[in-house]
N, C-alpha and C positions, 0 to 999 in steps of 0.2 A: 654900149653899156650893159644892155640886157644880155648881149652875146657873151661879154666878159664874165658877167655874173653866172651865166649858165656854165661857161667853161670852168670858172673857179669852183662852182658848185659841183660840177662833175668830177673835178680832180680831188676836191675835198671829200666828196661822196665816195669816190673810188678808194681813197685812202682809208676812210672809215669802214667801208665794206671790207677792205682787205684786212684792216686791223681786227674787225669783228670776226672775220673768218679765221684769221690766224689765231686769235684768242680761243675761238671755239675748237679749232684743230688741236691746239695745245691742251685744252681741257680734256678733249676726247682721248688724246694720247696719254695724258696723265692718268685718266680714269682706267684706260686699258692696262697701263703699266701697274697701277695699284691692284687691279683684278688679278693680273698675272702673279704679282708678288703674293697676294692673299691665297691664291690656289696653291702656289709652291709651298707656302707656309703650312697650309693644311695638309699637304702631302707629307711634308717632313714630320709634322706632329703625329700624323697617322702612323707613319713608319716607326716613329719612336715608341708610340704606344704598343704597336704590334711586337716590337722588340722586347718591351717590358713584359707583355703577356706571355710571349713565347719563353722568355727566360724563367718566368714564374712556373710555367708548365713543366719545364725541364727539371727545375729544382724540387717542386712539390708534387709532380705527377698530375694525372688527369683529374684528381679530386679538386684541384684548384678551380677548374671550370664549373664545378658544381655550384659555386657561390655566385657565379655571374648570372644575371637574369636571362640572358640570351644563350647561355652556354650549355655545356655537356651535362647530362644527367646520368648517374650510374645506372646500368641496366638492372632490371629486376632479375630474380632467380630464373624465372621462366624465359626471359629474353636472353640471359646468358646461356641457357641450355640450347637455345635455338640459333646460336651463332653459326656462321658459315663453316663448311668443312675445312676451308683453307686457313682457319684460325685455330688449329689444333694446339693444345697446351704443349709447351716444351718438355720433352722427356726429362725426368729427374731421378729415376731409379733404374738400375740394371735389371732387365727382365730375367726371370728364372722359372724353371719348371722342375718339379720332383714327381717322378712316376712311382706309384705305390701298388703293390699286390699283397692282398691279405688272404690267408687260408684259415680254415677252421681248426677244430680240436684234433690233436694227436692223442687217441685213446688206445694205448698199446698194452693190451693184455691178451691172454689166450693165444689164438692163432696168429696174431700179429707178431708176438714175441717168438713163437715157434717158427715162423717163416724165416727168421734171421739166424737161426741156430745152424752152425756148421757141423754136420754129422760127424760123430766120433770125437768132438773137441768141445771145449768150453767157450770157443770163440763165437762171435756174432758179427753179422754184416747185414745192414738194413738199407743199403743204397737202392735196392730194387723197389722199395716202397714208393719212392717219389721220382724215380728216374724218368718215367714217361712225361712228367711235368717240367723237367729241367729246362727245356728250350723256352717254355712259356715264362717260367719264373725268372730266369737269369736276365731277361731283357728289362727288368724294372730296377729302380734305384733302391727303394725300400721294399723288402720281402718278408712278411711276418707270418707267424703261425702261433697257435695257442697250444702251449705244452701242458696238456692236462695231466700227463703221466710224469712222475718223478724220475730222475736219473741219479739215484742215490747210491748206486753201487751194489754189487752182488750180495753183500751181507744182509740185505733186506729182502732178498728173494725176488723173483721175476714172475710176471704173468698173472698175479692174483687179480680178481675182479673187484675186491673191496679195498685193497691197499695197492694202488696203482704205482708200479715201479718197473722200469725197463733198463736194459743195459745202456751204458753211456755211448755205446756204438750207435744207438738210435740218434743221439745228438750229432755225432759225426756225420751220419747219413743226411740229416737235415741240412747241415752246412754244405756238404759236398754237392747236394742237389739244388743249392742256390739260395736257401733262406738265410737271412742275415740279422733278423731281430726276433727275439723270443718273448712271447707274452706268457708270464708264469703265474700271475695271480688267478687262482682258481679255487673252488671249494675243496679241491683235493691236495692243495699245496702242502698241507701239514698232516696228511694222512699217516705218514711214517714218523712224525715228530720233528722237532727243531734240529736234532743232530743230523737227520737225513737231509734236511734242507741245507745245513752247513756243508755236508759232503758234496752235495750237488753243486752248490755255488763255488766251492773250492775247485771242483773239476772244470767248470766253465771258465773260471778265472785263470787257472793254470794252463789249460789246453786251448781254450777258445777266447782269449782275453779281448779280442776285437769285437766279440758278439755281445751286444747289450741284452741283458736278461731283466725284463721290466716287471714291475709290480711286486717285487720282493726285496728284502734287505737281509744281510748277513745276521743270523741270530746271535753270533758271538764275535762282534767286530774286533775285539782285542786279540782274539786267537786267529783271526783271518783278516788282517788289515788290507786296505787297498781295494776292496770290492765296492763298486758303486752302490749307493743306497737309493734305489728307485721307489722307495716308499715315502721318504721325507723330501725327496727332490724329484725333478722332472727330467726326462731324457729329451734332448734336442738333436734332431738330424739337420745338418746344415749343408747346403750346396749353393755355390755362387752367392753367398751372403743371404740366402733364403732359408729361414729357420722354421722347421716343422716340429712341433711338440707332439710326442706320443705318450698317452696316458693309459694305464691299465688298472682296472678296479674289479673286484669280485665280491659277489654276495657270499653269505655263509661263513663269514670270518668272525670268530669270537673276539670280543672287545679286548681281551688280554693279548691278542695277537695282532692288534692294529699296527704295532711298530715293525712287524715282520712281513705282513702281507697287506697290500693296499686294498682297503675295504671299500665296498660300494655303499656309501651313505652320503647324505646331502652335504654335510659340512666338509667332508674330505674331497668330494668332487669339486665343490666351489673353491676350496683352498688350492687344489692342484691347477685348476684353470687360471686362477689369479697368479699363481707362481709362474706358470708358463708365459703369461703376458709380461710379468716382471723381467723374465729372461729374454724378452724380445721376440717371442714366437710370432711369426707372421700368420701361421695356420695351426690349428689344433685338431688332432685326430684322437678319439677316445676308443678304447677297447674294453668294454664292460663284459664281464662273465656273469650272466644273469639268466632269468627265465626258468621255465619248467622243462625238465628233460622229456624227450620223446613226444613233444607236442608242437605241431606246426602253427598252432594258434598263439597269439601274443598274450603274455601274462600281464597283469596289472603292474607288476614291478617293471617290466620292460617299457611299457608305455609311459609310466610316471618318470622314470629316469631318462628316457629319450627326450621327454619334454624339458627336463631339467638341463640336460646337455644343450638342447636347442636354445633355451632361454639364456644360457650363459654364453652363447655365441660360438660353441664348438662347431667346426666345419664338417667333420665326418664322424660317424659312430659306426663301429664294426663289432657286432655282438657275437658271442659264443656261449656254449654250455647246453642249449637244448638238444644238441647232437642230431638235429634234423634241420633242413633248410627252412627258412621263414621269409616273409615278404620283405620288400624294400620300399622305403617311403622317403619323401622329401618334406621335411618340417620347416615351418617358417615362424620366427618369433615376432614379438610386437614391434621390433625395429626393422622388420623386413629381411633380416638375415636368414639365409637358408642353410639347413643342416641335412646332409645326405645320411640316411640311416639304413644300414644293413642289419636287420634285427638278429639274424643267426645265419652263420655260414655252415652249420652242420659239422660233420667230421671230415678231416683230411684223410684220416685212416682210422679204422676200428675193426673189431672182430664181431660187431653187432650185425643186425639183419634189417631187412625191409628198408624203410625210409632212412635209417641210420647210415646206409651206404651211399646216400645221395647228399653231397655237400656242394660247396661253391667257392670260387675264387672271386673276391671283390677287387676290381681293377679300376684305377682312376688316376687322373693327373691333378696336381696342385700347382697353380699357375700364379705368378706375380707379373703384372705388366709394367711398362715403362713409366707409369704414373703411380706405382705402388699399390694398385688395386689387386687383391688376391681373390681367387675363385677356384671352384672345383670343376673340372672338365673331363670329357671322355669317360664317363662312368659306366661300367659294365659289370654284370654278374655272369660268370661262366660256370655252369654246373660241372661238377666232377663226380666220378663214381669210384668207390672202392671195389676193386676186383678181387674178391675172395677166392683164392686158389691155393695150391700147394707149393711150398718152398718159395723160390725167388720169382715165381709167377704172381705172387701176391703184390699188387700194385694199385696205384690210383691213376685214373685216366681222365682227361677232359671228356665230357659226354660226347662232344662232336667227333671224337676219335674212338669211341667205344663201339666196336663192330659187333655184329651178331655172332661172328665166329668167337670173339672174346667172351661174349655172354654165355655161349654154349659150353665154354671150357671152365666156367665159374661154378661155384657151389649153389648159385641161384640162376640157372639157365633161362628161366622165364623172365628175368628182369633185364630186358633188352633196352637198347637206346630208345625205342618207341615207348616202352613202358615208362622209362624215366622222363621222357619228354612230356608225357601226359601228366605225370606228377608235378613237373616244373610248371606247366601251364596252370594247374590247379592252385599251386602255392603262390606263384609269382604274378599271375593275372594275365590279362589279354595282351600286354606288351611283350610277353615272352615270344621270341622268334624260334619256332621249332626247327626251321631249316638251318639257321646259324647256330642253334643251341646256345642262345645267350639272351640276356635281358639288358637292353641299353636304357640308361636313365638320363633324363634331362634335368639338370639342376638349375 
């Protein structure tokens, strides 16, 4: 009886144990299954949320993450500037470059005019005046000079010191030797009257119509239609979509003549700069005719107007009128914009003496990069010397090419290259390179 009870108990106990274990096993299995389902659900939900966030980022940009507490924060200006080199902005503008060469005043009276006369005739030829510079000049896109002397025709006489007029053959020589832009606003523009200016502009228009003559307007537009008015409007030189505005202003213009010659006064300068920007100019170069003659020192007028050009954001200033070489300076306005200023390039040719025979060529590049940023590069001043001699030996040379033999054959044999190098160092400062005969300027 006891044995049966034990056997029965054992069988029942085993059944109960088995049932208990089975129940526990099923519970564990169910628990594990629930856990697996919960994990899978969480993964699906997480992937779904990531898809939503990613889609929002695509639709609205990275700014979307700014509003997430754990997400992206837009970089500060300093952080953006410090981005790695491999994150360069995508180019948006076609790069372009315009090379510019500027020469000083052409003061053609006395021996300059005599040098071009063909003996026994009334004909003139002045190609010899600038021929030694031709190789230098022709390599640039824009090649300017200041036409101090009128080209009004023979009825006004030639060679006078107080009423500057030269044969139109002088203009032909300037073009033949490579110059392609004429600055005509000077204090001598109307020495011979408005009719003389009318005659000169008629000649330029009829014979050299592709050459812009800046800073002046036709006094009688009805009688001479079709001539560009570069007093009320601005000249733009364009290359590869890169626009360079060239402005020409002069001191010494009577108010009655403001419509004929572009005068150097504050409102006019400001108006022309604004007009250049309206026309889409990327860079502005100004050519003021200013300052005191025969002085290497800057006048108050020069420094005041140089500051005005700088404040207005003009990129380069190229001065004439003093008839001697003056210093070069880089100005900076309140916004950090830099203006390269050649205060005076002296004379390209003249019949004067001493420092009047020492001039300069301003050479520089105007550059637009692939982000649309414009700058001035490779700026140099190269001195030139007017070699006063007889006939077609009368010429202008780069100082670096002015040999002692040439100096000995001139009317000023003591003014050698070394003499002029000394004057350049005194005027241009310590940066002047005597060996290269040039001043390089960092802008």
